[in-house]
GUVEXVO-402329 format. One record per residue (C-alpha): x, y, z. Coordinates in steps of 0.001 Angstrom, whole numbers. Example, Ala and Ser with C-alpha at 12.3 -4.5 7.8 and 13.67 -1.06 7.14 Angstrom:
2
12300, -4500, 7800 .
13670, -1060, 7140 .
//
This chain:
506
35218, 16993, -32661 .
38493, 15515, -31363 .
41769, 17292, -30489 .
44012, 18232, -33408 .
46733, 15657, -33988 .
49132, 15372, -36889 .
47761, 12849, -39406 .
49974, 9786, -39999 .
51335, 9626, -43537 .
49817, 7127, -45951 .
52016, 4218, -47105 .
53367, 4596, -50629 .
54269, 937, -51130 .
50720, -413, -50705 .
48423, -1105, -53659 .
46395, 1882, -54841 .
43387, 1802, -57160 .
41610, 4571, -59103 .
44951, 6354, -59455 .
48151, 5628, -61386 .
50375, 6592, -58456 .
50110, 6679, -54655 .
48967, 9828, -52895 .
50701, 11356, -49901 .
49196, 13710, -47370 .
52254, 15915, -47831 .
51362, 16405, -51500 .
47782, 17221, -50466 .
48768, 20012, -48075 .
46310, 22846, -48478 .
43486, 20440, -49288 .
40754, 19188, -46994 .
41080, 15400, -46922 .
38544, 12760, -45924 .
39733, 9196, -45337 .
36915, 6682, -45727 .
37711, 3404, -43947 .
35468, 848, -45611 .
35073, -2729, -46753 .
32911, -3624, -49712 .
30754, -6294, -48033 .
29470, -3821, -45441 .
26004, -2399, -46088 .
26752, 603, -43855 .
29839, 1383, -45953 .
27713, 1263, -49096 .
25139, 3581, -47559 .
27603, 6456, -47203 .
28947, 6256, -50768 .
26252, 8670, -52063 .
27257, 11128, -49305 .
30882, 10939, -50398 .
29939, 11381, -54055 .
27894, 14466, -53122 .
30792, 15988, -51157 .
33513, 15278, -53702 .
31470, 16860, -56482 .
30264, 19896, -54541 .
33668, 20680, -52993 .
35951, 19341, -55714 .
37996, 22552, -55698 .
39130, 22061, -52091 .
38357, 18479, -51010 .
40079, 15159, -51744 .
38528, 11866, -50629 .
40634, 8728, -50243 .
39084, 5346, -49580 .
41053, 3091, -47242 .
39874, -443, -47898 .
40442, -2660, -44849 .
38908, -6007, -45805 .
36794, -7965, -43339 .
36652, -11250, -45278 .
39611, -13003, -46931 .
38084, -12528, -50379 .
37910, -8779, -49772 .
41689, -8640, -49556 .
42131, -9696, -53170 .
43074, -6739, -55364 .
40866, -7852, -58232 .
37879, -8257, -55895 .
38351, -4691, -54647 .
38721, -3433, -58213 .
35435, -5080, -59149 .
33744, -3503, -56117 .
35016, -80, -57196 .
33498, -651, -60628 .
30259, -2049, -59235 .
29642, 852, -56876 .
30960, 3514, -59264 .
33561, 4831, -56828 .
35470, 7752, -58326 .
38094, 8578, -55697 .
41474, 6911, -55055 .
41429, 3771, -52898 .
44338, 2576, -50756 .
44353, -1173, -50024 .
45085, -1597, -46306 .
45061, -5384, -45999 .
47176, -5609, -42864 .
45155, -2867, -41089 .
48263, -713, -40608 .
46541, 2515, -41633 .
43436, 1447, -39669 .
45566, 1120, -36519 .
47520, 4321, -37159 .
44248, 6234, -37140 .
42782, 4210, -34213 .
39766, 3144, -36265 .
37356, 739, -34578 .
34428, 275, -36959 .
33330, 187, -40589 .
32697, 2762, -41908 .
34773, 5466, -40241 .
35447, 8870, -41780 .
38549, 10826, -40748 .
38629, 14580, -41495 .
42061, 16149, -42086 .
42439, 19929, -42290 .
44593, 21781, -44876 .
47532, 21871, -42421 .
47520, 18077, -42146 .
45855, 17697, -38736 .
43089, 15230, -37891 .
40174, 17314, -36659 .
37204, 14960, -36894 .
36291, 11282, -36739 .
32838, 9870, -37494 .
31873, 6198, -37226 .
28782, 4761, -38901 .
26166, 6452, -41055 .
24221, 9685, -40926 .
26969, 12288, -40512 .
26716, 14136, -43814 .
25475, 17438, -42391 .
28079, 17516, -39613 .
30889, 16769, -42068 .
29684, 19377, -44561 .
29573, 21957, -41772 .
33220, 21198, -40962 .
34187, 21577, -44629 .
32467, 24963, -44827 .
34165, 26118, -41617 .
37575, 24974, -42862 .
37075, 26738, -46186 .
36208, 29966, -44399 .
39044, 29680, -41896 .
41665, 28742, -44501 .
40389, 30676, -47496 .
43833, 32156, -48193 .
45615, 28807, -47892 .
43357, 26351, -49727 .
45072, 24407, -52511 .
42752, 24809, -55484 .
44892, 22639, -57778 .
42702, 20350, -59851 .
43521, 16688, -59240 .
42807, 14270, -62058 .
42808, 10558, -61324 .
42871, 7659, -63753 .
39846, 5642, -62670 .
39370, 1896, -62928 .
36253, 2423, -65052 .
38361, 4302, -67615 .
40684, 1323, -67886 .
37909, -1308, -67687 .
34634, 196, -68983 .
31446, -1797, -68402 .
30231, -2523, -71922 .
29135, -6108, -71320 .
25466, -6982, -72026 .
24977, -7637, -68292 .
26749, -5743, -65509 .
27086, -7289, -62052 .
23768, -9201, -62167 .
22637, -9602, -58569 .
19766, -12071, -58674 .
18091, -14358, -61192 .
14589, -15871, -61128 .
13398, -18806, -63260 .
9619, -18965, -63789 .
7155, -20560, -66218 .
6834, -17136, -67849 .
10562, -16863, -68495 .
13890, -15987, -66916 .
14155, -12702, -65015 .
17583, -11142, -64457 .
18333, -8272, -62113 .
20911, -6499, -64271 .
21992, -4565, -61208 .
24966, -2695, -62641 .
22820, -1472, -65531 .
19887, -562, -63231 .
17334, -2605, -65156 .
15430, -5904, -65283 .
15904, -8215, -68258 .
13363, -10931, -69118 .
14428, -13687, -71493 .
13389, -17078, -72723 .
15491, -19975, -71489 .
17432, -20058, -74739 .
18592, -16474, -74191 .
16101, -14778, -76526 .
15147, -11375, -75138 .
11511, -10818, -74234 .
11642, -7482, -72370 .
14248, -5000, -71211 .
12632, -3077, -68382 .
14244, 226, -67446 .
16258, 2879, -69253 .
19591, 1650, -67917 .
20140, 4877, -65958 .
19833, 5009, -62173 .
16642, 6703, -61018 .
13244, 6223, -59430 .
10660, 6546, -62179 .
7430, 4588, -62649 .
5788, 4067, -66021 .
6213, 2132, -69244 .
9022, -378, -69593 .
11139, 1959, -71740 .
10663, 4891, -69343 .
10940, 3301, -65901 .
14107, 3611, -63832 .
15627, 1496, -61046 .
18744, 1791, -58902 .
20704, -1426, -58436 .
17722, -3804, -58298 .
18348, -7144, -56589 .
15864, -9827, -55466 .
12643, -10732, -57300 .
9569, -12906, -56805 .
6841, -13673, -59345 .
3072, -14175, -59128 .
2106, -16591, -61914 .
-1608, -15824, -61671 .
-1409, -12042, -61958 .
1776, -12052, -64068 .
3349, -9522, -61726 .
7041, -9466, -60864 .
7971, -7906, -57539 .
11426, -6313, -57297 .
13633, -5223, -54407 .
14882, -1895, -55776 .
17770, -1822, -53356 .
19442, 1563, -53733 .
16102, 3326, -54193 .
14998, 1818, -50857 .
11730, 767, -52466 .
9725, -2227, -53647 .
8496, -2125, -57242 .
6031, -4233, -59188 .
6276, -4998, -62892 .
2951, -5830, -64543 .
3725, -7904, -67620 .
183, -7648, -68991 .
-32, -3849, -68726 .
3728, -3421, -69305 .
4125, -838, -66553 .
6318, -421, -63476 .
4878, 901, -60209 .
6311, 1645, -56773 .
4403, -212, -54055 .
6475, 422, -50919 .
9071, 2861, -49670 .
9517, 6616, -49950 .
12766, 6649, -51895 .
14647, 7649, -48741 .
16629, 5398, -46438 .
15022, 4425, -43142 .
17260, 4974, -40107 .
14892, 3540, -37484 .
16309, 281, -36148 .
13542, -816, -33770 .
10652, -2852, -35254 .
7943, -658, -36781 .
5699, -310, -39834 .
2841, 1536, -41478 .
1330, 2377, -44845 .
3727, 884, -47382 .
4163, 3986, -49544 .
4685, 6158, -46460 .
7224, 3911, -44726 .
10911, 4340, -45481 .
12882, 1130, -46089 .
16533, 214, -45618 .
18203, -1602, -48512 .
15707, -4369, -49332 .
17824, -7120, -50908 .
15564, -10074, -51675 .
11865, -10993, -51822 .
9674, -14056, -51424 .
5901, -14086, -52003 .
3937, -16227, -49548 .
167, -16068, -50071 .
-834, -12411, -50287 .
2267, -11212, -48503 .
5794, -10348, -49483 .
8619, -11312, -47168 .
11612, -9020, -47502 .
15272, -9474, -46604 .
15919, -5961, -45272 .
19703, -6056, -45364 .
20232, -2500, -44134 .
18367, -2986, -40858 .
19319, -6665, -40329 .
15687, -7751, -40308 .
13005, -9656, -42187 .
10020, -7492, -43113 .
6529, -8318, -44357 .
4236, -6462, -46766 .
508, -7149, -46928 .
-286, -6730, -50623 .
-4043, -6424, -50076 .
-3866, -3793, -47343 .
-848, -1950, -48671 .
902, -2049, -45307 .
4434, -3041, -44368 .
6138, -3862, -41079 .
9003, -5624, -39371 .
8346, -9371, -39216 .
11465, -10666, -37444 .
14650, -9283, -35934 .
15437, -6663, -33327 .
17611, -4645, -35690 .
20777, -5487, -33784 .
23450, -7022, -36017 .
24281, -10552, -34963 .
23225, -14190, -34996 .
20784, -14917, -32203 .
18295, -17757, -32428 .
15028, -17059, -30641 .
11478, -15902, -31285 .
10658, -13561, -34172 .
10688, -10553, -31851 .
13936, -11422, -30075 .
16115, -12944, -32827 .
18929, -11137, -34614 .
20279, -11282, -38175 .
23345, -9810, -39852 .
22676, -8308, -43275 .
20271, -10964, -44640 .
20708, -10956, -48413 .
18857, -13964, -49828 .
15590, -15714, -48924 .
13579, -18700, -50151 .
10891, -20980, -48723 .
9566, -24520, -48657 .
6149, -23269, -47538 .
6642, -23844, -43828 .
9946, -22132, -43201 .
11833, -19181, -44667 .
15498, -19901, -45374 .
17886, -16983, -45152 .
21410, -16343, -46415 .
22667, -14316, -43458 .
25726, -12847, -45117 .
27705, -11076, -42401 .
27665, -14152, -40139 .
28200, -16453, -43128 .
25364, -18706, -41994 .
22119, -20185, -43253 .
19176, -19464, -40978 .
15672, -20937, -40868 .
12599, -18973, -39768 .
9192, -20553, -39152 .
6517, -18623, -41038 .
4008, -18781, -38209 .
3836, -15562, -36182 .
4683, -17607, -33083 .
7594, -19217, -34914 .
11244, -19297, -34033 .
14520, -18740, -35826 .
17294, -21337, -35985 .
20790, -21551, -37435 .
20919, -24444, -39924 .
24640, -24305, -40716 .
27564, -21948, -40455 .
29489, -20580, -37492 .
26701, -18263, -36349 .
29267, -15595, -35446 .
30470, -12326, -36911 .
33889, -13006, -38452 .
33220, -16742, -38215 .
33870, -17564, -41851 .
35908, -19963, -43970 .
35367, -22759, -46476 .
34531, -26064, -44830 .
31910, -28666, -45640 .
30320, -30608, -42794 .
27288, -30328, -40564 .
25623, -27516, -38645 .
28017, -25253, -36703 .
31097, -27026, -38121 .
30275, -25641, -41581 .
32146, -22568, -42764 .
30836, -20280, -45503 .
32117, -16873, -46618 .
29550, -14083, -47050 .
26803, -16163, -48677 .
24311, -14016, -50612 .
21908, -16401, -52358 .
19655, -19337, -51421 .
17132, -21422, -53363 .
14962, -24224, -52001 .
14676, -26682, -54879 .
14198, -30438, -55170 .
13958, -30743, -51377 .
17374, -29227, -50768 .
18766, -25772, -50238 .
21167, -24489, -52882 .
23515, -21807, -51576 .
25571, -19216, -53425 .
28642, -19191, -51183 .
29622, -15890, -52706 .
33096, -15105, -51420 .
34174, -18745, -51745 .
33056, -18681, -55404 .
31130, -21923, -54918 .
27647, -23392, -55037 .
26826, -25634, -52086 .
23971, -27974, -51177 .
22402, -27971, -47714 .
20097, -30498, -46091 .
17734, -28305, -44067 .
16974, -31137, -41618 .
20496, -32291, -40748 .
22400, -29094, -41529 .
24767, -31042, -43765 .
26504, -28786, -46300 .
28549, -29998, -49295 .
30315, -28231, -52149 .
28716, -29124, -55485 .
30099, -26598, -57986 .
33288, -24557, -58117 .
36870, -25213, -57061 .
37054, -22201, -54746 .
39138, -19989, -57023 .
37599, -16949, -58721 .
37391, -17472, -62453 .
35162, -18055, -65443 .
35090, -21697, -66435 .
32287, -23903, -67701 .
32559, -27616, -67068 .
31233, -30189, -64640 .
30921, -30227, -60870 .
33934, -28877, -59010 .
35787, -28493, -62295 .
34090, -25114, -62782 .
34753, -21563, -61654 .
32625, -18585, -60682 .
33358, -15092, -59415 .
31204, -13990, -56491 .
27935, -15688, -57500 .
25100, -13865, -55730 .
21789, -15474, -56702 .
20312, -18712, -57988 .
16973, -20134, -59067 .
15807, -23605, -60092 .
13198, -24864, -62520 .
12652, -28358, -64015 .
16128, -29932, -64085 .
18103, -26677, -64316 .
19649, -24285, -61844 .
20368, -20725, -62982 .
23146, -18746, -61296 .
23848, -15026, -61420 .
27641, -15030, -61663 .
28008, -11459, -60562 .
31622, -10467, -61183 .
31665, -12389, -64460 .
28634, -10388, -65672 .
27025, -13661, -66675 .
24160, -16083, -66094 .
25223, -19712, -65819 .
22911, -22705, -66305 .
23479, -25986, -64478 .
22064, -29281, -65726 .
21270, -30875, -62385 .
21276, -34378, -63857 .
24916, -34099, -64949 .
26094, -31049, -62907 .
27314, -29531, -66170 .
27676, -25732, -66156 .
27083, -23695, -69304 .
27155, -19915, -69757 .
24001, -18479, -71302 .
24356, -16298, -74378 .
22153, -13232, -74969 .
23010, -12239, -78557 .
20349, -9512, -78793 .
21173, -7806, -75478 .
23452, -4787, -75320 .
24828, -2521, -72630 .
22699, 648, -72245 .
25579, 2833, -73439 .
25690, 875, -76699 .
21923, 506, -77221 .
19829, 2489, -79626 .
16745, 4010, -77961 .
14543, 1457, -79686 .
16583, -1401, -78182 .
15466, -767, -74594 .
11763, -1153, -75154 .
9773, -4349, -75271 .
10950, -6881, -77843 .
//
């Protein structure tokens, strides 16, 4: 607890989202107010969203939550980008856009996320930085309700949400990753909490998952996921492995048996930072974001703990493979190196290549247990971002989320620059290949194309497939001509529009 101080008023002339008009603390007198200082790239900010949803539903008669979005990256200061993040993460409380950090400074905030608790009289009585404070905050709410039971404002507040103005009824919703294999094209339809398998002409083969968030094993039309992301495929066994990110689990999809099974994780978030491991189904995970199968092992980009993990598929064990758990960019041995929210991985067989998003850099990690980690290109620093081609540390990327080693080069989804770039893993040379740097939706050739936060890519034959996340689309690139074309899925529908028979195997 901190001493009671009068809470600074919120600016009325700043952009507000999820509400048709600005909110003032004066108008909320008699309510308990929580200010959530967040930025949508931050994995820690995403981790507390379920806590906020729990609180705002349980205490809706006395509590109002306001998100204060203070963007870390330039792209996060764009109103439309923030609106898309609100839709993607199903945020249902008003959000104030604090691009110049005025509100941040008024409340002496120092870290993302930070939660400020304001009592019904308008005084700041609590400040919590980071994750894991749900119980302490709920205790404060209960105490304030008891202490102010005769003065609580029980007026029902109704907000006009972004999802009411822009409902997600597209066939795909915020696809996170895509994987091209000889068996077909796999799409992590993250916003619809399902996996879609298609032929390369867009014909649907399977829709795996009900389309509702949950953690349920079983047949394709019964299984449930929660914002699945990265995938890797075993051609021999016909098994797809999935990073089920918001369930904190790894799942396997057996195409021959047509069943989904959980193979790692407990369904609860792991809060242990130091390297550890154990039996896979008894070990909690922390936002697994991407996967790569190497031999009989799965390598995992564990974004939430800033590490690379490894699962032994034969033994059913899982453990930290590289990274101390500290957030940063430190090149060293596997046990001493540091990553910053790794979100995409791929391999050439000798080295694992990593899209290290929060330091906007591409890292390389030798697969040998005595191997070392290097920075291939990018600034190698937190907040060291931009948009600059070049070599090694002169390169500037902006929150890159996807990588694919293909045709002897590394293709990079430079997500917040809305570009696709090509990296020489030997020289560290990085060049823009696709996209003009502006968010948009435009087919075409080379730099005469536009994407909106592309997050994943995968190559096969002479094609590169891109999950164009904020456009809710999969784009195909002819690598001989660098022509971009949007794939069409005429038989795919949003879960809310599907008949029950539409979500089973085709």
